[in-house]
Backbone bond lengths (Angstrom), bond angles and torsions (degrees), N, CA, C in turn:
res aa  C-N    CA-C-N  psi(-1)  N-CA   C-N-CA  omega(-1)  CA-C   N-CA-C  phi
1 M - - - 1.373 - - 1.592 107.17 -
2 Y 1.316 115.94 -51.85 1.484 120.45 -174.75 1.581 107.93 -110.92
3 N 1.249 112.76 146.14 1.466 114.60 167.74 1.494 107.04 -90.67
4 E 1.359 115.32 178.59 1.419 119.14 -172.12 1.497 108.38 -67.59
5 T 1.291 117.57 -25.39 1.507 112.99 -175.53 1.557 111.74 -99.33
6 G 1.252 120.43 5.19 1.377 128.50 176.24 1.536 106.67 79.37
7 G 1.302 123.30 28.19 1.472 130.10 -173.86 1.465 108.20 -62.13
8 L 1.279 120.84 -41.74 1.493 117.33 -176.83 1.506 111.17 -69.39
9 V 1.221 114.58 -40.32 1.512 117.59 179.31 1.531 108.17 -59.10
10 I 1.282 115.31 -54.87 1.506 117.90 176.54 1.528 117.09 -52.59
11 S 1.381 119.26 -46.85 1.353 121.92 -172.16 1.671 103.94 -72.40
12 T 1.282 117.19 -30.79 1.481 120.60 176.18 1.538 111.30 -64.22
13 I 1.305 114.35 -46.43 1.592 120.18 175.05 1.512 110.38 -55.86
14 I 1.404 113.21 -48.17 1.481 117.77 -172.12 1.561 106.32 -67.80
15 C 1.273 118.44 -43.98 1.508 121.30 177.42 1.459 110.63 -62.14
16 H 1.239 125.65 -40.51 1.400 127.36 172.56 1.488 115.94 -57.86
17 K 1.318 114.12 -46.92 1.493 117.30 174.22 1.388 116.68 -65.26
18 N 1.343 119.44 -35.41 1.522 125.66 176.74 1.594 106.19 -64.38
19 I 1.335 120.77 -40.79 1.478 122.74 179.09 1.580 106.65 -60.86
20 E 1.270 119.45 -48.39 1.440 123.71 -179.36 1.497 112.83 -60.81
21 M 1.257 114.13 -45.64 1.566 119.17 176.08 1.528 107.12 -59.92
22 R 1.333 118.58 -44.00 1.424 120.20 -173.86 1.625 111.12 -67.80
23 Q 1.315 112.46 -35.98 1.511 119.19 173.42 1.582 109.84 -66.63
24 L 1.259 118.11 -43.38 1.443 118.97 175.26 1.520 111.93 -58.28
25 R 1.345 116.11 -45.42 1.429 115.66 -177.17 1.530 110.24 -66.25
26 I 1.343 118.58 -39.91 1.489 122.40 179.54 1.594 106.93 -62.24
27 L 1.299 120.73 -42.46 1.459 121.34 175.81 1.558 111.27 -60.73
28 A 1.286 114.35 -44.94 1.578 116.17 175.01 1.422 113.70 -54.40
29 V 1.324 115.97 -48.63 1.447 124.48 179.68 1.605 107.84 -56.12
30 V 1.271 115.60 -53.47 1.415 118.91 -174.06 1.553 113.35 -62.18
31 A 1.398 114.86 -36.71 1.451 123.52 178.40 1.621 105.14 -65.40
32 I 1.205 121.23 -41.96 1.550 125.71 -175.45 1.584 104.45 -68.31
33 V 1.351 115.26 -53.28 1.451 117.98 -177.89 1.479 112.69 -61.27
34 G 1.346 118.61 -36.86 1.456 123.41 179.11 1.482 111.78 -65.03
35 S 1.410 115.47 -46.62 1.419 118.04 178.49 1.564 114.42 -66.72
36 T 1.382 116.30 -28.23 1.432 122.58 179.16 1.570 107.82 -71.92
37 L 1.315 114.86 -45.39 1.445 117.19 -179.94 1.510 114.34 -64.05
38 N 1.378 112.74 -35.52 1.475 119.46 178.16 1.561 114.83 -70.65
39 G 1.391 111.86 -5.50 1.555 115.05 179.97 1.514 109.17 82.20
40 C 1.343 118.25 12.15 1.373 122.04 -177.22 1.515 112.33 54.74
41 G 1.185 123.19 20.98 1.427 126.72 -177.51 1.589 110.38 -108.48
42 E 1.268 111.43 151.54 1.455 118.72 177.93 1.548 109.22 -94.00
43 F 1.290 116.64 125.25 1.451 118.98 178.64 1.518 112.54 -104.35
44 Q 1.336 117.81 141.43 1.353 126.20 173.71 1.522 114.45 -114.87
45 S 1.235 123.71 144.23 1.401 122.34 177.54 1.494 109.06 -141.51
46 N 1.344 116.89 151.88 1.395 125.83 -179.99 1.451 111.59 -148.96
47 N 1.269 117.52 154.32 1.581 122.36 173.99 1.504 109.07 -126.63
48 F 1.320 120.34 141.61 1.453 124.67 -178.89 1.515 105.32 -138.30
49 G 1.344 111.54 138.94 1.501 121.27 177.69 1.521 115.27 -75.94
50 S 1.344 114.30 -19.73 1.544 115.09 -178.13 1.569 107.25 -156.76
51 Y 1.358 111.37 169.88 1.467 117.34 173.99 1.444 114.78 -57.82
52 A 1.376 114.42 -40.20 1.434 120.37 -179.26 1.443 111.61 -58.14
53 E 1.280 119.74 -48.00 1.485 126.61 179.62 1.546 106.69 -54.87
54 A 1.310 114.81 -54.58 1.456 119.14 -175.45 1.605 111.65 -59.98
55 K 1.318 112.28 -37.44 1.555 118.78 175.75 1.492 109.70 -61.26
56 K 1.310 114.65 -47.08 1.490 123.57 -178.91 1.563 109.14 -57.33
57 S 1.256 117.33 -37.67 1.493 116.40 -171.42 1.534 106.85 -79.32
58 E 1.332 124.21 -7.19 1.424 128.16 177.36 1.501 112.32 71.81
59 L 1.301 119.86 8.47 1.452 123.88 173.65 1.555 112.01 -66.94
60 I 1.366 114.86 -33.29 1.451 122.34 175.69 1.592 106.48 -60.03
61 G 1.320 115.51 -57.17 1.502 120.29 177.53 1.462 115.98 -54.22
62 K 1.366 116.23 -34.26 1.402 119.13 -178.85 1.478 114.90 -82.04
63 G 1.349 121.92 -7.94 1.319 126.94 176.67 1.623 112.91 91.54
64 W 1.300 119.18 0.93 1.401 119.48 176.73 1.497 114.42 -72.88
65 I 1.371 113.41 -26.19 1.483 125.24 164.01 1.493 106.78 -122.23
66 P 1.415 110.06 126.98 1.506 117.21 -173.88 1.586 108.90 -61.96
67 E 1.273 110.91 144.13 1.438 116.17 -179.90 1.647 109.92 -70.88
68 F 1.298 123.53 -11.69 1.347 128.67 -170.50 1.597 110.14 -91.81
69 I 1.304 118.33 1.77 1.434 113.89 -179.17 1.501 111.86 -71.75
70 P 1.258 116.13 153.33 1.454 121.11 -179.67 1.485 115.22 -53.51
71 K 1.263 124.23 142.11 1.459 126.06 177.80 1.495 108.31 -67.51
72 S 1.330 116.58 -21.88 1.531 116.78 -177.68 1.450 110.26 -86.85
73 A 1.391 122.28 9.36 1.478 125.18 -175.64 1.584 112.89 -64.50
74 Y 1.236 111.07 141.73 1.468 121.58 -178.90 1.555 106.64 -141.27
75 E 1.348 110.37 173.74 1.530 116.17 178.96 1.499 112.51 41.21
76 I 1.396 113.55 54.66 1.438 120.30 -174.37 1.540 108.78 -87.74
77 K 1.249 117.74 123.46 1.417 118.01 176.50 1.610 104.45 -120.08
78 E 1.249 114.23 131.56 1.465 118.92 -179.60 1.611 114.07 -127.19
79 Q 1.287 117.85 138.58 1.452 115.55 168.02 1.531 105.30 -135.01
80 H 1.269 114.97 140.09 1.467 120.77 175.10 1.545 113.94 -142.15
81 R 1.293 113.63 154.26 1.483 120.61 174.51 1.465 107.40 -86.66
82 V 1.358 117.67 132.41 1.457 121.34 175.01 1.540 115.11 -70.78
83 D 1.363 112.43 -34.06 1.508 114.72 -169.88 1.528 110.41 -85.56
84 V 1.326 121.29 -17.68 1.435 122.93 171.32 1.527 114.60 -136.56
85 A 1.314 121.99 163.52 1.422 121.49 179.71 1.441 112.82 -79.45
86 R 1.350 113.97 77.05 1.467 121.57 -179.83 1.559 108.62 -124.59
87 I 1.401 109.19 126.72 1.496 110.07 179.05 1.571 109.69 -132.48
88 H 1.337 110.49 162.78 1.500 120.55 170.74 1.432 107.19 -148.77
89 V 1.288 115.21 118.92 1.435 121.33 -175.34 1.585 108.12 -130.63
90 E 1.256 115.87 126.95 1.466 122.88 165.23 1.367 115.29 -116.65
91 L 1.437 116.01 139.11 1.511 119.54 -174.47 1.548 106.52 -152.87
92 M 1.402 110.97 159.32 1.381 120.18 168.43 1.484 108.06 -106.17
93 F 1.315 118.19 153.55 1.456 120.73 176.42 1.639 110.99 -147.96
94 D 1.187 113.37 167.52 1.429 114.86 -177.61 1.528 111.86 -66.41
95 A 1.315 117.53 130.40 1.398 123.68 -177.52 1.651 112.01 -42.01
96 G 1.218 118.70 129.18 1.475 124.24 174.91 1.576 112.20 81.69
97 D 1.290 118.15 0.26 1.528 120.12 -175.83 1.583 104.12 -89.52
98 I 1.347 112.11 61.92 1.587 114.39 177.48 1.448 110.67 -103.53
99 E 1.293 119.96 7.53 1.556 116.45 -177.33 1.512 112.32 -59.58
100 S 1.319 120.84 -34.43 1.405 119.79 179.16 1.505 113.71 -63.95
101 F 1.278 117.69 -37.71 1.434 125.57 176.25 1.619 107.55 -67.12
102 E 1.241 116.63 -45.06 1.487 118.44 -175.13 1.560 110.06 -69.64
103 S 1.329 118.95 -34.20 1.331 122.32 179.25 1.541 117.38 -74.49
104 A 1.287 114.78 -33.81 1.493 122.99 -171.39 1.552 109.29 -99.17
105 C 1.294 120.77 -15.33 1.426 125.45 -171.26 1.548 113.78 -127.10
106 T 1.338 113.79 164.35 1.456 120.46 177.06 1.626 111.03 -105.20
107 M 1.243 109.62 121.55 1.576 110.89 -176.88 1.492 108.11 -71.89
108 Q 1.348 114.12 131.93 1.364 125.20 179.80 1.592 107.86 -90.34
109 E 1.271 110.96 -53.23 1.514 125.49 178.86 1.563 107.43 -150.54
110 E 1.232 111.67 175.88 1.497 115.08 178.03 1.572 113.90 -53.26
111 D 1.359 121.00 121.56 1.432 124.84 176.88 1.555 109.65 66.67
112 K 1.364 119.31 24.32 1.480 122.16 174.80 1.580 108.72 -136.79
113 Y 1.312 116.17 121.23 1.505 119.71 -175.65 1.485 107.33 -125.31
114 I 1.355 116.00 154.03 1.437 121.04 162.81 1.546 106.38 -113.34
115 C 1.349 117.65 137.39 1.352 122.78 -173.12 1.575 112.96 -135.93
116 E 1.252 122.11 167.40 1.386 122.72 173.84 1.495 112.09 -113.62
117 N 1.379 113.76 124.89 1.553 118.25 -178.78 1.487 104.62 -123.13
118 S 1.339 112.72 119.70 1.498 116.50 179.06 1.491 118.70 46.76
119 G 1.446 113.11 32.27 1.438 117.89 171.27 1.600 105.46 98.70
120 Y 1.216 117.49 -6.31 1.612 115.65 -176.55 1.542 105.28 -119.71
121 P 1.398 115.70 150.91 1.393 123.93 177.42 1.499 109.96 -76.06
122 V 1.483 111.77 140.03 1.396 119.61 176.44 1.568 103.92 -135.99
123 Q 1.389 113.90 149.65 1.348 116.61 176.41 1.577 110.11 -108.02
124 V 1.279 115.16 141.91 1.630 118.22 178.35 1.462 104.40 -119.38
125 V 1.335 113.81 129.72 1.489 120.37 179.18 1.495 102.76 -124.26
126 I 1.340 121.57 118.82 1.482 129.50 176.26 1.389 109.12 -92.23
127 S 1.303 120.59 140.30 1.405 123.09 169.94 1.508 108.43 -143.35
128 G 1.457 113.11 149.01 1.382 118.74 -179.90 1.567 113.98 71.55
129 G 1.230 118.12 0.18 1.503 125.06 -175.14 1.477 116.80 73.47
130 N 1.307 118.52 0.56 1.410 121.09 178.05 1.520 117.09 -148.33
131 Y 1.373 118.08 13.84 1.528 119.93 -179.21 1.549 99.77 -129.74
132 A 1.325 114.22 136.13 1.468 125.29 176.44 1.468 112.74 -128.51
133 V 1.353 112.41 140.70 1.507 120.63 169.83 1.481 107.95 -120.89
134 I 1.392 112.16 123.80 1.413 119.32 -176.14 1.514 106.92 -114.98
135 K 1.358 117.24 122.16 1.536 112.11 176.29 1.553 111.22 -146.17
136 S 1.218 110.86 152.57 1.461 120.35 176.71 1.495 114.31 -55.72
137 I 1.309 117.29 146.60 1.456 120.47 178.25 1.589 106.39 -137.25
138 G 1.301 116.45 129.80 1.456 121.22 174.75 1.535 116.86 77.20
139 N 1.292 116.88 5.16 1.519 115.69 -178.14 1.480 103.36 -142.35
140 G 1.423 110.54 137.85 1.405 127.85 -178.30 1.544 116.89 65.22
141 T 1.387 111.98 26.57 1.508 118.33 176.95 1.436 111.81 -98.05
């Protein structure tokens, strides 16, 4: 097991330390790549059962959820980047309750609108007559 000078023990310790250093280097590379792919931005996300819950959270007033969403909105899921004005909101609403979109936005084509949210353009796409996806366009990308 051991030679007279303890060579096997020393080489085993050195080999073990090299493995640990290699693992640390790999972890560092993974962390750097992960933050780069993430855009180095911090994401926040929230879910709300109703418009009233979202309003109470003050995310509507802060622009993370647009003011123009229908008051009948429910199952609201929002994600935003903290470092740039970039949002993604999905919500359900009462069928036909699209007046708030029509009054606050410009229709591009049927069920597709361009709106302004806190000074930045967002796109609203409605599907099924009661589901909307609102996302930032052209900013923070």
